[in-house]
C-alpha positions as CSV (number, residue, x, y, z in Angstrom):
1,M,12.4,-26.0,10.7
2,I,11.4,-27.9,13.7
3,S,8.7,-25.0,14.9
4,P,8.2,-21.5,13.8
5,F,6.3,-21.0,16.8
6,L,10.0,-22.5,18.9
7,A,12.0,-20.0,16.8
8,L,9.8,-16.7,17.8
9,P,11.9,-15.5,20.5
10,T,14.7,-16.0,19.1
11,I,13.3,-14.2,16.0
12,L,12.3,-11.2,18.2
13,L,15.9,-11.4,19.9
14,G,17.0,-10.8,16.4
15,I,14.9,-7.5,15.3
16,I,15.7,-6.4,18.8
17,R,19.4,-6.7,17.6
18,K,19.0,-5.3,14.3
19,S,19.0,-8.2,12.0
20,K,17.8,-8.0,8.7
21,F,17.4,-11.7,8.4
22,A,15.0,-12.0,11.8
23,L,13.0,-9.2,10.4
24,T,12.5,-11.8,6.8
25,L,11.9,-14.4,9.4
26,F,9.3,-12.8,11.5
27,V,7.5,-11.7,8.2
28,V,7.4,-15.4,7.3
29,F,6.0,-16.4,10.9
30,I,3.3,-13.7,10.4
31,G,2.9,-15.2,7.0
32,L,2.3,-19.2,8.3
33,L,0.2,-17.3,11.0
34,S,-2.2,-16.3,8.4
35,Y,-1.7,-19.4,6.5
36,L,-2.9,-21.5,9.4
37,Y,-5.8,-19.4,10.3
38,I,-9.6,-20.4,10.1
39,P,-12.1,-17.6,9.4
40,N,-15.9,-17.0,10.4
41,L,-17.9,-17.6,7.3
42,S,-18.8,-14.0,7.6
43,D,-15.2,-12.9,6.8
44,D,-14.1,-11.6,3.4
45,K,-11.3,-14.4,3.6
46,S,-14.0,-17.1,3.6
47,R,-15.1,-15.6,0.2
48,Y,-12.1,-16.3,-1.3
49,V,-12.3,-20.1,0.0
50,E,-15.6,-19.9,-1.8
51,I,-14.1,-18.6,-5.0
52,Y,-11.3,-21.3,-5.3
53,E,-13.8,-23.9,-4.7
54,D,-16.9,-22.7,-6.7
55,F,-15.1,-20.9,-9.8
56,K,-12.4,-23.8,-10.9
57,S,-14.6,-25.1,-14.2
58,W,-15.3,-21.4,-14.9
59,D,-13.3,-20.0,-17.9
60,Y,-11.2,-16.9,-17.3
61,I,-13.2,-14.3,-19.3
62,P,-16.6,-15.4,-18.2
63,F,-15.1,-15.8,-14.8
64,I,-13.3,-11.7,-14.9
65,L,-16.7,-10.3,-16.4
66,Y,-18.9,-11.8,-13.5
67,N,-16.5,-10.9,-11.0
68,L,-16.8,-7.2,-12.6
69,S,-20.5,-7.1,-12.9
70,N,-20.4,-7.9,-8.8
71,S,-17.5,-6.0,-7.5
72,Q,-15.2,-3.3,-8.8
73,D,-12.1,-5.3,-7.7
74,F,-11.2,-8.5,-9.8
75,I,-7.4,-8.6,-9.2
76,L,-7.3,-11.3,-5.9
77,Q,-10.4,-13.3,-7.3
78,L,-8.7,-13.8,-10.1
79,L,-5.2,-14.9,-8.3
80,F,-7.4,-17.4,-6.1
81,K,-9.0,-18.8,-9.5
82,A,-5.6,-19.4,-11.1
83,A,-4.6,-21.0,-7.8
84,A,-7.4,-23.3,-8.0
85,D,-6.7,-23.9,-11.6
86,I,-2.6,-24.8,-11.1
87,G,-3.4,-26.9,-7.9
88,I,-2.0,-24.5,-5.7
89,K,-3.4,-24.8,-1.7
90,V,-5.7,-21.5,-1.0
91,Q,-3.7,-20.7,2.5
92,I,-0.5,-21.0,0.1
93,V,-2.1,-17.8,-1.5
94,F,-3.1,-16.0,2.1
95,F,0.3,-16.7,2.8
96,I,1.6,-14.9,-0.1
97,I,-0.4,-12.0,0.3
98,T,0.2,-11.5,4.3
99,V,3.8,-11.7,3.3
100,I,3.7,-9.3,0.6
101,S,1.2,-6.9,2.9
102,V,3.6,-6.7,6.3
103,G,7.0,-6.5,3.5
104,I,5.6,-3.3,1.9
105,L,5.1,-1.9,5.2
106,L,8.6,-3.0,6.7
107,K,9.9,-1.9,3.4
108,I,8.5,1.5,4.0
109,W,10.1,1.5,7.6
110,S,13.8,0.6,6.3
111,H,13.6,3.4,3.7
112,I,12.7,5.8,6.3
113,V,15.0,4.6,8.7
114,I,18.3,5.2,6.4
115,F,16.5,8.4,5.0
116,L,16.1,10.0,8.5
117,N,19.3,8.2,9.9
118,L,17.7,7.1,13.1
119,N,19.7,5.9,15.8
120,K,19.5,2.2,17.1
121,R,17.1,3.3,19.8
122,E,15.3,5.6,17.4
123,S,14.5,2.8,14.7
124,L,13.7,0.2,17.4
125,L,11.1,2.3,18.7
126,S,9.9,3.1,15.2
127,L,9.9,-0.3,13.9
128,F,7.7,-1.4,17.5
129,L,5.5,1.2,16.1
130,F,5.2,-0.2,12.7
131,I,4.6,-3.7,13.6
132,T,2.0,-2.7,16.7
133,S,0.1,-0.4,14.0
134,I,-0.7,-3.7,11.9
135,S,-4.5,-4.6,12.0
136,F,-3.8,-8.6,12.2
137,L,-7.2,-9.1,12.4
138,D,-7.9,-7.5,9.4
139,L,-5.0,-8.9,7.7
140,F,-5.7,-12.8,8.5
141,S,-9.7,-12.2,8.0
142,G,-9.6,-9.7,5.7
143,T,-7.3,-10.2,3.5
144,R,-7.7,-7.9,0.1
145,F,-8.1,-4.6,2.5
146,M,-4.5,-4.7,4.2
147,L,-2.9,-5.6,0.9
148,A,-4.4,-2.5,-0.8
149,A,-3.9,-0.2,2.0
150,S,-0.1,-1.3,2.2
151,I,0.1,-0.8,-1.8
152,A,-1.5,2.6,-1.4
153,L,0.8,3.9,1.8
154,Y,3.6,2.7,-0.7
155,A,2.1,5.1,-3.3
156,Y,2.4,7.8,-0.6
157,F,5.2,7.3,0.5
158,Q,6.8,7.0,-3.5
159,G,5.1,10.1,-4.3
160,F,5.4,12.6,-1.4
161,F,8.5,11.3,0.1
162,L,10.6,10.2,-3.2
163,N,8.9,12.4,-5.6
164,K,7.8,9.1,-7.6
165,N,4.5,10.5,-8.8
166,K,4.4,8.1,-12.1
167,T,5.1,5.0,-9.6
168,A,2.7,6.4,-7.0
169,I,-0.2,6.5,-9.6
170,L,0.5,3.2,-10.6
171,L,0.6,1.9,-7.4
172,L,-2.8,3.3,-6.4
173,L,-4.2,1.9,-9.6
174,L,-3.1,-1.3,-8.0
175,S,-4.7,-0.7,-4.9
176,I,-7.9,0.4,-6.3
177,N,-8.2,-3.3,-8.3
178,I,-7.4,-5.1,-5.2
179,H,-10.0,-3.2,-3.2
180,F,-12.2,-0.3,-4.4
181,G,-12.5,1.4,-1.1
182,L,-9.2,2.6,-1.6
183,L,-10.4,4.7,-4.3
184,V,-11.2,7.4,-1.7
185,F,-7.4,8.2,-0.9
186,A,-6.3,7.7,-4.9
187,F,-8.5,10.7,-4.7
188,S,-7.1,12.1,-2.0
189,Y,-3.3,11.5,-3.1
190,L,-4.3,13.6,-7.0
191,L,-5.9,16.7,-5.0
192,L,-3.2,16.6,-2.4
193,R,-0.5,17.1,-5.0
194,L,-2.4,20.3,-6.0
195,I,-2.6,21.9,-2.7
196,I,0.0,20.2,-0.5
197,N,2.2,23.8,-0.4
198,K,-1.5,25.5,0.8
199,H,-1.2,24.8,4.3
200,Y,-3.4,27.2,5.7
201,L,-6.1,25.4,3.1
202,I,-5.3,21.9,4.2
203,K,-5.8,23.3,7.9
204,S,-8.9,24.7,7.8
205,I,-10.3,22.0,6.2
206,F,-8.8,19.8,8.7
207,L,-10.7,22.0,11.7
208,I,-13.6,22.1,9.6
209,S,-14.1,18.3,9.3
210,F,-14.6,18.2,12.8
211,F,-18.0,18.7,12.3
212,F,-19.0,16.3,10.4
213,L,-18.4,13.8,13.8
214,L,-21.7,15.1,15.3
215,L,-23.6,14.0,12.1
216,P,-26.0,11.0,12.3
217,K,-25.3,7.4,10.8
218,D,-27.4,8.0,7.8
219,F,-26.3,11.2,6.9
220,L,-23.9,10.1,3.7
221,V,-26.9,8.0,2.4
222,T,-29.0,11.1,2.7
223,I,-26.1,12.6,0.6
224,F,-25.6,10.1,-2.0
225,S,-29.3,10.3,-2.6
226,S,-29.9,13.9,-2.9
227,I,-27.2,14.7,-5.3
228,G,-28.3,11.5,-8.1
229,M,-26.1,8.9,-6.3
230,G,-28.3,6.6,-4.3
231,G,-27.7,3.5,-6.3
232,A,-24.7,1.3,-5.3
233,L,-23.0,4.1,-2.9
234,A,-26.4,4.6,-1.2
235,S,-26.8,0.6,-0.7
236,K,-23.4,-0.1,0.2
237,S,-23.8,2.6,2.9
238,E,-26.6,1.2,4.3
239,A,-24.9,-2.2,4.2
240,Y,-22.2,-0.3,6.1
241,I,-24.6,1.0,8.2
242,N,-26.6,-2.2,9.1
243,A,-23.7,-4.9,9.1
244,D,-23.8,-7.2,11.9
245,N,-20.0,-6.5,12.6
246,D,-20.1,-2.8,13.6
247,L,-18.0,-2.0,16.3
248,T,-21.2,0.4,18.0
249,Q,-23.2,-2.7,17.9
250,G,-20.5,-4.6,19.7
251,G,-20.5,-1.7,22.0
252,Q,-24.0,-1.1,22.8
253,H,-25.1,-4.7,23.0
254,G,-22.3,-6.8,24.3
255,G,-22.8,-5.7,27.6
256,F,-19.7,-4.0,29.6
257,G,-16.3,-6.2,27.7
258,G,-18.2,-4.9,24.3
259,M,-18.1,-1.3,25.7
260,V,-14.5,-2.2,26.8
261,I,-13.6,-3.3,23.4
262,Y,-15.0,-0.4,21.6
263,L,-13.3,2.4,23.5
264,V,-10.3,0.7,23.2
265,Q,-10.7,0.9,19.6
266,N,-10.9,4.6,19.4
267,V,-8.5,5.8,22.2
268,W,-5.4,6.1,20.1
269,I,-7.9,7.8,17.3
270,Y,-8.7,10.1,19.8
271,A,-5.3,10.6,20.9
272,M,-4.2,11.1,17.5
273,Y,-6.5,14.0,17.3
274,F,-5.2,15.8,20.1
275,Y,-1.7,14.7,19.1
276,L,-2.0,16.8,15.6
277,L,-3.9,19.7,17.4
278,L,-0.9,20.2,19.0
279,K,1.1,20.3,15.9
280,I,-1.6,23.2,14.0
281,K,1.1,25.9,13.3
282,T,3.2,23.5,11.7
283,K,4.1,23.3,7.9
284,E,6.0,19.9,7.4
285,R,4.9,18.3,4.2
286,Y,4.2,14.9,6.2
287,H,1.6,16.8,9.0
288,L,-0.4,18.2,5.8
289,I,-0.8,15.1,4.5
290,C,-2.3,13.6,7.8
291,F,-4.2,16.6,8.6
292,F,-6.0,16.2,4.9
293,L,-6.3,12.2,5.4
294,I,-7.7,12.7,9.0
295,A,-10.1,15.3,7.7
296,L,-11.2,13.1,4.8
297,L,-11.9,9.9,7.6
298,N,-13.9,12.3,9.2
299,I,-16.2,12.8,6.6
300,F,-17.2,8.8,6.7
301,S,-17.7,9.1,11.1
302,S,-21.1,8.8,10.6
303,I,-20.9,5.2,8.8
304,P,-18.4,3.8,11.8
305,T,-17.6,0.5,9.6
306,V,-16.5,2.8,7.1
307,Y,-14.5,4.6,9.5
308,F,-13.0,2.3,11.1
309,R,-11.4,0.4,7.9
310,Y,-10.3,3.5,6.6
311,S,-8.6,4.2,10.1
312,L,-6.3,1.4,9.6
313,F,-4.5,3.3,6.5
314,I,-4.7,6.4,8.3
315,K,-3.2,4.6,11.2
316,M,-0.2,3.2,9.2
317,F,0.4,6.4,7.9
318,F,0.2,8.3,11.4
319,V,3.3,6.2,12.2
320,I,5.4,7.6,9.4
321,V,4.7,10.9,10.9
322,L,5.7,10.1,14.5
323,M,8.8,8.4,13.0
324,F,9.6,11.5,11.5
325,D,8.8,13.6,14.4
326,I,11.3,11.1,16.6
327,Q,13.7,12.7,14.7
328,K,12.9,16.1,14.4
329,Y,11.8,16.7,17.4
330,K,13.6,13.9,19.7
331,T,10.1,12.9,20.7
332,K,10.2,9.4,23.2
333,K,7.0,9.3,25.3
334,E,3.9,10.2,22.6
335,P,5.8,7.2,20.2
336,V,5.9,5.1,23.8
337,F,2.0,6.0,24.4
338,F,0.7,5.1,21.1
339,I,2.5,1.6,21.1
340,V,0.7,1.1,24.4
341,S,-3.0,2.1,22.8
342,F,-1.9,0.0,19.4
343,V,-1.2,-3.1,21.8
344,C,-4.2,-2.4,23.4
345,V,-6.1,-2.5,20.4
346,L,-4.3,-5.9,19.6
347,I,-5.4,-7.5,22.9
348,T,-9.1,-7.0,22.6
349,Q,-8.4,-8.5,19.4
350,I,-6.9,-11.3,20.3
351,I,-10.2,-11.4,22.8
352,I,-12.9,-11.2,19.5
353,T,-11.0,-14.0,17.6
354,R,-10.3,-16.3,20.7
355,Y,-12.4,-19.1,19.1
356,N,-10.7,-18.8,15.5
357,I,-7.0,-18.8,17.4
358,E,-8.1,-21.8,19.4
359,E,-9.3,-23.7,16.0
360,S,-6.5,-22.3,13.6
361,Y,-3.5,-22.5,16.3
362,M,-4.1,-25.1,19.5
363,N,-4.6,-28.1,17.6
364,G,-1.9,-31.2,16.7
365,D,-0.9,-30.4,13.8
366,S,-0.2,-26.8,13.6
367,F,3.1,-26.7,15.8
368,L,5.5,-28.2,14.1
369,F,6.6,-27.0,10.3
370,F,6.3,-29.5,8.5
371,D,2.8,-30.7,9.9
372,I,1.8,-26.9,8.9
373,L,3.4,-27.5,5.5
374,F,1.3,-30.6,4.4
375,K,-1.5,-29.4,6.1
376,K,-4.7,-30.3,3.9
377,P,-6.2,-27.4,2.1
378,M,-8.6,-25.2,3.7
379,S,-12.1,-25.9,2.4
380,S,-15.6,-24.1,3.0
381,G,-16.3,-27.1,5.6
382,D,-13.6,-25.9,7.7
383,L,-14.9,-22.2,8.4
384,I,-16.2,-21.1,11.7
385,Y,-20.0,-20.6,11.7
């Protein structure tokens, strides 16, 4: 009640002691960080601030038709439009979205801990895996992809681990209408339902997919054009290739620091490849699903922005795989290694967003709880240019 930042040490101590209330407070704390976060003008989050401001006078039917004609997803746009009409601050919507995203992930973790009957040390190790696997940069600046990815992950959990196929399909439909990019994982879910017991086929697809790592960047654009899908998909792919925020550009033109950041972003991916190649003889369902998802990821390696974005979803599913391996094989060193690599990625994200962090959290009105609560509504004039 005095300051969420002052409460953080005791919240973390409560998490270590397996307090559910402390875990809830941690989710709220992450939500408040998102509430305070001021994005760059180029971030997806800024588009929602603009929607909040620019479409308040529109009727709902024209607004929905306009968004459907300009993008394949509209649920969040509609949410921000409704918030503007009601008079709810845009930051509160960001808070709610972040709490839902992180809450879903920790709900999955809680289910698995109970299902596997993990002991205190194993559950704490797996919790650190889940928390550090979250891309906070994408959570705070991208908004919709992380929400859609969390819902899609929950759909996979419902479908493959709880055998609730109808619930999984409904959740996947929801995720698609939040971020159309999750359509790839919806299709992969349906295909996996058909071939999940054909482990030789899935392993073959997994191994063959590494060939795509050698292909040039414009490969997918060429493929889309050659099969008559050159319109939206090809232009979208080309836009991703030329995106200013492409991590490869940072590696090539950002000097030594940029190259280090680029390499750190890749370490956990290649370590995951190596880890799963060592498991190639397995017939465990969760390994097979991960094999197939990684094969899907590798197909998009020629478009780095898509590749790294989809890796956010793969990372969270891979953490589920590690949780099962902790219980089955009593592995400890590998999860610790991945926690360290995830933390290194988090450090690079802090470096990348250091100016956003300074603007968002280092001023006088972002420390005390009531100052945060009564903060003025964010506007396009607050965005970082």
